[in-house]
Structures are given as C-alpha cells and as structure tokens.
N, C-alpha and C positions, 0 to 999 in steps of 0.2 A: 667466673672462671679465672684461675690464676694465669699469670704470664707464662709460667713453666708448662702448664697444661696446654695452653694455646700453641706453644712452639712445637709440642709433640704431635699435634693434629695435622694430617696432611692438607696441603693447600688445595682449595677447591679449583677444579679446572676452569680456565677462562672460557667463556662461550665461543664456540668455533666461528671463524669468520664466514659469513654467508658468501657463497660462490655461485656465480651464474655459469653452469656447465652446459654447453650445447654439443650435440652429437649429430653428425651428418651421416646418415645411413643406419639402418636397423639390422635385421637378420642376426647373424651370429655375433660379429664383433661389436656392433653398435649397441645392441640390446644388452649384451653382457656388460659392456662398459657402463651403461646407464644404471643397471641394477647394482653393480658393485660400487659405483659412486655414491648411491644412496645409502648403502650399508656402512660406508665409511663416514659419510657426512649426512646426518639427518636434516640439516638446516639448508643444504644447497638447493638452489632452484635448477632443475635438470629438465631439459627439453631435448627430444629426438625428432629429427626431421627426416622422413622417408618419402622419397618421390613416388614409390609404388603404393598399391593398395593395402599392403600388409606390413605391420611393423616388425614382426618376426615369425618366420615360417621355416619348417624343416626342408630346406632345399635339397639336402642329401636323400630325402625320402621320396622325391618326385618320381623317379623311375619305378619305385616299388608300388606306388599307387596305380601308375599306368599298367603295370603287370597284374594288378589285382590282389597283390599280397597285403597291401594296407587298404582295407575296404572303405573305411570312412575318411572322406577328404578332410573333415574337420580335425582329424588327428594330426595333420600337417601344420596347423595353425598354432604355433607355440605361445604366442602372446597377442593380446588385442590391446588397443589404446585404453579401453576401460579397465581391463584387468591390471594393466601396467600402473594406472593411476591409483587403483584401489589397494594394490599390493605394495608398490614401491614409491608412490607419490611422484611418478615420472610423467611429465607431459609428452605424450607421443602424438605426433602429427603426421598422418598419412596423406599422400597426395601433395606434399610440400617439396619443392625442388629448390636446393640451394644454388644460387646463380653465381655468387662471388663472395670472396673473403677480403675484407678491408683490415689488414693487420694493424695498420697505424691507428685506426679508430677502434679496433677490436669489435667489429660488427660483421654479421652475415647479411647478405641480401637474399631473401627467401620469397619464392613465388608460391602462393597457395592455390588450392583448387579453383578459386574464383578468378584466377589470372592476375591478381593484383600482387605487386611486389612490396615487401616491407623490409625494414632493418631489425635485426635482433642482436643485441649486445651480448658479449661474453667475457668471462674471466679466463676460462679454459675452454678449449675447443678440441673435440675428438673427431677424426676423420675415419669413417668406416664405409667407404664406397664400394669396395669389392672389385669385381672384374666382370666384364661383359663378354659373351661369346664372340669369338672372331668369325665373322661372316665374310668370306671372300666375295668380291664384287664380280660374280660371274653371271653370264647370261642365264636367265631362268631362276635365279636365286629367290625371286619374289613370287614364284608360282605357289598356289594355294596348298600344294602337297609337300612343300619343302619347309621344314621346321628347325628351330633351335630350341634348347631347353635350358632355361635359367630360373624361372619363377612359376608361381601358380597359374598365372594367366596362360603362360606357354603350355603348361601341363593340361589346362583345361581345353585349349585349342587342339592338342594332340588327341586327347580322349574323345572330343567331339568328332574329329575327322575319322578316327578308327571306328567309332560306332556308326557313323553316317555312311561312309564310303566303303568300309570293309575291304581295304587293300589286301593284297596277297603277297606282294614281293617288296621288300624294303631294302634300301641301301643306306648304311650308316657311314658318313664321311668322318673317319677319325677313330683310331683304335686305342684311345685313352680310357680313363675311368668312366666318364659319362657315356662315351660311345659304346663301351662294352656292357655297361649297366642297361643301357637303352636297347641294345641288341638283344639281351636276355628278356627284357620286358616285352619286346615286340614278338619274340618267339612264343612267349607265354600267351600272347594275344592271337596266335595262330598264323603269323607271317613267317615266311622264309626270309632270312636275313643274310646280306652280304656286307661285311665290314671292309671298307676301302681304306687303305693306309698308305701314305707317301713314303714311309720308311720300309725297311725290309721285314719288319715284324710288328705285331701289336705291342702295346706297353713299352714304348721306346726307352723308358727309364730303367727297364730290366735288362739283364744281360741276355744275349741271343740264345745261349744254350738253354737257359731256364725257360724262355718263352717257346722254344722248339718243343719242349716236353709239354707245355700247356696247350699249344695249338694241336698237338697230336692226340691229346686226350679228349678234345671236344667233339661232339657228334656232327659229322660232316653233313648228315641229312638235314639238319636244321640251320646250320651256320656255315657260311662260306667266307673265304678271305681273298682279297686281292691286294697284293703288296706292290711297292715301288710305283704306285699309280698317282697320276696327277689329274684331278678333275678339271674340266674346262667348261662344262656347261650343263644345265638341266633342261630337259624337255618335259612335256606333260606326261610322258610314259617312259623316260629313260634318263640315264646319267652318261654323259659323254666324257671321254678321256683324251689326253694329249696324243696318244698313239693312234687316234682315229677310231678306236673301238667304242662300243657303247654297251650298256647293261640295262635291261628292263627294270623299271621301278615305278610303282604307283604310290610310294611313300618314301620320303628322304629326310633323314635327320643329319644336319650339319653339326658336327662336334669336333671342330678343327682347332681347339684351343681357346684360351681366353686372353683378353687384353686388360691390364690393370687400368682402372679409372683414376687417372692422376691429373686430369686437365684442370680441375678446380685448384688443386695444390700447386701445380705448375704456374697457373695464372697468378697465384698469390705470392709467387716468388720463393716457395719452399724448395729446399735442395732435394733433387732426385739423385739416387745412388746409381752405381754401375749397371744394375739389373733393370733400371727404368722404374723402380718403385720409389715411394717416398722414403728418403733416408731417416732412420730412427736410431736412437741409442737404447740402452737396456731399459730405461724407464718408458720406452715407446714414445719419447719426445721427438719431434722433428727438429729441423734447424731453428725453429721458433720455439722456445721452451714453453710457451703457453698453448701450443698446438701439438696434439698427439695424432698418430696414425696407426691403424691396426688392420689386420686381415690381408686380403689378397693384394691390395695396393701398397702395403707397407713392406719396406725392405728391412730384413733382420739379419741374424748371424746364424751360419750353419754350425751346429754343435761340434762336428768333427773337425772341420777345416778352419773354423773361425772366420771364414770369408763371408762377404755380404751375399745374401741370398734373398729370394722371394718365393714363398711357399704358399700356394693357393689351396689351402685345406681348411675344413671347418674347425678341427681341433686347435691348431695354432691360433686361428682367428678368435676363438672363444677365450683362450688363455691370454692372448695379447689384449683383448678388450677388458678382461678383468684387471690386468696390470694398469692399463691406461686409465680406466675408470677410478681405481683406487688412488692413483697418483694425482689425477686431476682434482680429486676431492680432498687432497691434502695428505695422502699416505706416502709410503716410501717402499715401493716394490720394484723388483728387477726381473726382467725376462731374459733368461740365459741363451735363448735361441731355440732352434728346431732341428730335427733329423729329417723331416719329411716322410715319416712313417706312414705307409699307405696300404690299403687292402682292397681287393675287388673280388666278388663272386661272378662267375660267368658259367651258368648252367650247372654242370656237375663239379666244377673245379673252383678252387679258390687260390689266388695269387697275392703275395704281398712282398714289400721290401722296405728297408729302412737304412739309413746312412748312405754310404756311397756305393755305387756300382763299380765294376772294374774300369769302365770308361771314365767315370767321374774321378776315381782314385788316380788314374793315370794323368788326367788333366790337372789335378791338384798337386802333382809332383811327388806322390808317394811311391816308394819302392814297396811292392806288396806281393802277396801270393793269394791264391783262392783255393778252396776245397769244395767238393760237391759230394754230398751223401744222400743215400736213398734208404729210409728206414720206414717202420710201420707206425701208424698214427697211435695205436695202442698194441698191447701184447698180441703177437701174431696168432696165438691159439685161441684168443677170445673172438667170437664172431664179429664180422664187420671191419676188421682191420684193413687199411688201405695205405698205399705208399705216400710218404711225405719227403719231398726233396728239400734240402737245405743247402744253400750255397753261402759260404762265409768268405768275406774279403778281409785280410788282416795285414798288418805291417810287417815287412821282413825285419828280422832281428828281434823285435820286441813282442811280436804276436798280438799287438793291440788290435782290437776289433775296429774296423772301419765301416763295414756294411754287411748286410745279410739279406738273403732273398729266400722265400719259402713258398712252396707249391704243393698242392695236394687236394684230395677231396674233403678231408676233415682234419681238425686239429692244427690248421695253419695258423689261426689267429693267436692262440696261446703261445706257440713257439716264436711267432714274430714278435710278440709283446716282450717275451723274456729276452730276446736278442736286442730289441730296442732299448730295454733297460740296461742290459749289459754294456752297450755302446755308450749310453749316456754316462754310466759309471766309469768309463774308461777301462773296462775290464779286458782281459786278453783271452786268447783261445785256450790257454792253460786253465783259466777260471771256469770255462765251460766244462772241462773235463770232470770237475768235482762239484759243480753247482748242484744243490740238493733240491730236486723237483718232485712234485707229488706223483705217487705211483699207486695204481691198482689196476688190474687187467683191463677194466673198461675204459680207463683214461690214458694210460701210457705203458711204458716198459720199465723194467728196473734200470736200465740205461735209456733215458729219454732220447729222442732224436736230437735234442740240443746237446746232450752229452756226447752222443756219437759224432756229431759235427765237431765237437771239441777234441775228441780223440784223434780223428783224422787230421784236422788242422794242426793239432799239437804235434803229431808225428812229423808233419811237413816242417813246422817251425823248428823243431829240434834237430831235424836232419836224420832221424832214426833210420829212414830209408830214403834214398834220393828219389825224387819224383819229378814228373813233367806235367805241364798243363797243356791240354789239347787246344786251348785257346791260342797258344803261341807255338805249337809244335806240329809238324807233319812228318810222316815216315820218310827216312833217308837211308843212310848206310847202316843204321843199327839192326840188330837182330830182334824182331818183334815177336813176342811170345804170347799166344792166346791160351789162357789156362781155364777157360770155361768148359762146361760139360758139352758133350757131343750134341745133345738135343738143342742147346742154345745156338750152337754153330749152325745147325740145320735150319733153325727158325729165323735167325737174324743175319747170317753171313758173317764175314770177319773183316777186319781192317786189311787194307791192301798190303799184300806181301807177308802177312803173319803166318807163323808156324803154330800148329795146334798141339799142345801137350796138356791134358787136364791136370788140374792142381794135385789130385790124389796120386798122379804118376810122376810128379816132378823128381822126387828123390830117386826113383828106380831108373829114370831116363835122363838124369842130369848129364850123363856122359855124351848125350847127343848135342849138347849145347856148346857153342864156341866160348872159350875163355879169353880170346884176344879181340873181341868186339863188344860194343855197348849192348847190353841186354835191356829191353823194355818189355815189362810184363803188363798184361791188362786182363780183366775179367769183364763182367757185365756192367757193374757199377763201381768198382774200385777196391772192395775189401779183400777178395780173393787174390786180386793182383798184388796187393800189399803183402798177403800171407806168402805168395810165391816169391816175391823179392826178398822177404826175410829169410826164407828157406835157402835161396840161392846164395845169399850172403853168408849164411851159416855153413854152407858147403864150400866156401872159399872163392866164390865169384866176386870179383872186386869192382866191376863196372855195371852195376844193376840199377835200373830205375823203374819205378811204378808209374803207370799212366793214370793220373787222378781222374776219377769219375768213370773210368773204364770205357768200354765200348760205347755206351749210350751217350756220354758226354762228348766223346770223340766224333761220333756220328752227328750230334747236335751242332758241333763246331765245324762241320764240313769235311772231316777226314774221309778219304774215299773208302768205300765199303765194297767188297767183292763176295760173290757166292762161293760155296765150298767147291773145290775142284774135284 
C-alpha cells in the first residue's frame, strides 16, 4: 500500500476505555441508565444494585392490577436479572442495599442478602433511589388494614387483604395521582371510597375551577370527598380527624405524598438543591462529576421558568436515566428539563395538566391571563361526543403559553400532549389558532378544541374584546348581563344581580342597557358572552367586558349564584 493510499484511509478508532459503572436503584431511572450505558459502551462493566426483590417493574401499573384491569401480575415485571444479563450484559443484583459512598476512594459499601457488606469500586456512579411514601407518625398507622403503595410487595399485601377480608368501606388519605388511581381501583373491587384531602380540593396542582368541574362530574354514589381535613389517628374500624369527628373504614390507603431518598447522597457530601433533591446539571451530573443522579430524588430545571425543580414522574425519570447512562459511558447528552406533564383517569373522567398553573405562574412572577373553553371531543353530530374543558395560562403581552389543563371523558390525552409540545416549543396562543391538527368526525372537529382554546385566548391577548377572569373578579357596581337562553336560567340560576336578556334579543333591546356604566356579559361557558360583547361594541357601547368561562367558571370560582326571581 502506498503512503498516499494510507493517508486517505480513515484512522481506526482506538479501543474504548473500560469503565466500571455502578447504578444504585433500578425501576425506571436506574434500569434505563444501565441499558443506555451498555448501548453506548459495549466494553464497560455495569452493575445495578437494587435493595428490593425486583430490578425493574411497572410501578405505575400497580393500581390497575389491583383493579383487575391488568390480569397477569407478571406483566408488571419489566426486567429480571437474568434477562438484563442476556440482553444487555448488565449485572443486576436484587436484595442489595448500598450503605455508603466513599467518594475519595470511589467505592460503594454494599450489603447483600446474606447480610455481609463488601466494597465495590466505580469509575462512574449513577444514583436512582427514587422516593418513598410519606407515612405520618399517627396512632394506628401500623394497623393491618392501613396500607401504602410503592412496589409489588405492597400491591401483593393489598390484594391479599381485599381477597381475605372483603372490606366494604375504604378511606384514601390524599387526593393526588396515586390516591385517585387507588380510589378507582378500590371502587372496581366493590368498595365505597372516600378520599380525604387536607387541601380544599383534589389534585392540588390543578386550578380550583377545573377541579370543581371534575369533582362535579364524578358519581357520588361510589366516591365521596372530604376536604380541609387533617387525619389524627386510625382505629381498627375508623379514621379520626382533628375536629373530633371520625369516619368508618375497614380499609385505609395512605397516599400523602412522597419524600425523596437523598440520605445516601447527603451523607456522601453531594450538594442538595433548594427543593431538597440532589442538585444536577444538564448532563445529570451532581456536584461530583463522577456521580450522576436521576429520577424522583434528582433536582432538575423547569422548562418554562428555568427554576430548579423536582418532578417525581416516571417519564422524566426514564429520560434522565438515559441521559445519565449515556454520559457515564462516555457520551455527550444534555437533559433540557421537564414540564411535569401529568394525567390521571378517575372513573368516567380524565384530567391532566402541563407547565404552570395560575398559582405557580403567579409565584414565578409572571404577568399572565387565563382562558377556559368547553368544546366537544369530536364532531358534535357524530355519536358519543362529550365535553372537553381546556384552560390555558399565557403571558400578558406576548401570549406565550405557560401552562394548560385539560378535563373530560375522552380525548384529553391527545389535547394535553399537543399543548405540552407547544409549551416546550415556546409557542403562543396565536400559534394554537392556526395549528393544523387531524380531523375526521370520529376523532375531532374542523376546529379542534385546541384551536378553540387558541381563538379565545387570542381574543384576550389582542384585546379584541375586553374581558374579566372570575378568578379575580366579583360582582360590584357594573351592570351584569346574562345572555343565556331562558331554559338555562331556569336550570342553573344566575349570577347575583344579573339582568337577563337572551343573546338573540340583544340588538332589539339594547336601548334597555345603560351607556354610562361598565357592562359585563356572560353566558354558560363564554362564547355567547363574547358574541354579545362584540355586538354591543358594534352598537357603540364603549365600556363592555366579557366574563371568561361564563357562568360555569364563575360558579366554580365561588361567585354567588341566585335563583330566578
């Protein structure tokens, strides 16, 4: 071979440096990290230490097995040590608890099932310890009918208790995702369920008006709620509260939140962030560049605000694990942060949110507005259409999307995912007006509910018609005009002090309206109130406002309602 020919040939890659990569914790983040590390570096020595009996299982599926929807328990076991070795050449050790990290020597102290501790050296270390359920230290919390749900053994204990004791009345402490999913599961198992929540409503991360619609749509014969309640004790047949009352219960599930498992990282001197999670950068590196952290215990960045946050969800944990595993094996990947996009089904309803709520937007210092629309899941003339509520939170001036919440019986997931994508792409409400979404009568409408949300929010952002939000408004000196049909008035009542003139009569009865006072129009959900405000503006009324979301949103936000006089 000539020298010239040799120069034209690409240089052979040098053999990759063998790395010892250790992962603490399996399930979503840890198993994903180990699998990705292997795909990036075929020569690395990779070990996963999991203190539980399963290296990777579908913890999000646990309530659905209890409900009987997932029949085969084995479907929840995502990966076994044997499969992990045969597929990815990863050494997975169950029943192994990591007791300490010696960063100076780069070793772990690991205790195996035999009770003997040994040291394991590492080049790169990934922490994926997750979070454990918060169990308040209350009298009776250790009673045999009081449960938490984190893993397969917890699920097995719950299933055994339901089969053996056949309880009738369940109390679920906590109205978050796991609490609501378990409430549904227990209803499917034949129990009457009461959800107890210390806040004024379930799903505290959602806005109160949206949760109001959700709670009102759920069947009261199967599911009850008790709000603003503080649990003080459990007895063999009841739950006791701080006001001295008690509630009968022969089954109790405590779902009062989770606590990040950061003790190991803290003892090793790794930096914790303002949220209490292990501080990480975009590479998922901790304050020690040879140690990564992922999942529920890791602190990351919120995509909208750029602030430090901790999001205890399986999706971010998986993706963070993938990033950390790749980088630990020699790759160069970056995690941009998360929105906290979440969804839950509770009986006949589905609710989801992404980005910031109005409370979070206010706390972050944004000047913002919100809109609420109610549209059909698909073409109203095609059988089976049902309402979909969409609330959009957007920045004043720019119309940039900050957050969204979606509620309905069907079609919630796809609208939520569109909105999450739009927020990630820094789109505005004006983009929602023209975004091109799939349409055929069984699936949507020519103007999808997302488009409709954009139309309404776009009107507000442009100031086409002045509007008010019932979240911050209560009737005062203005002239309040109800433009709904008479039957709606008879069925629902009206807002305190409102005068009723149906929309179709506005033009012929405009002379009855004062021109020297502020006019506030409203209908049932907002659209006809907007039409009325446009008409009045066209007729020369200069001080006209539409009440966003109409009667229903005002009622949800506590505006006083009166019957027809």
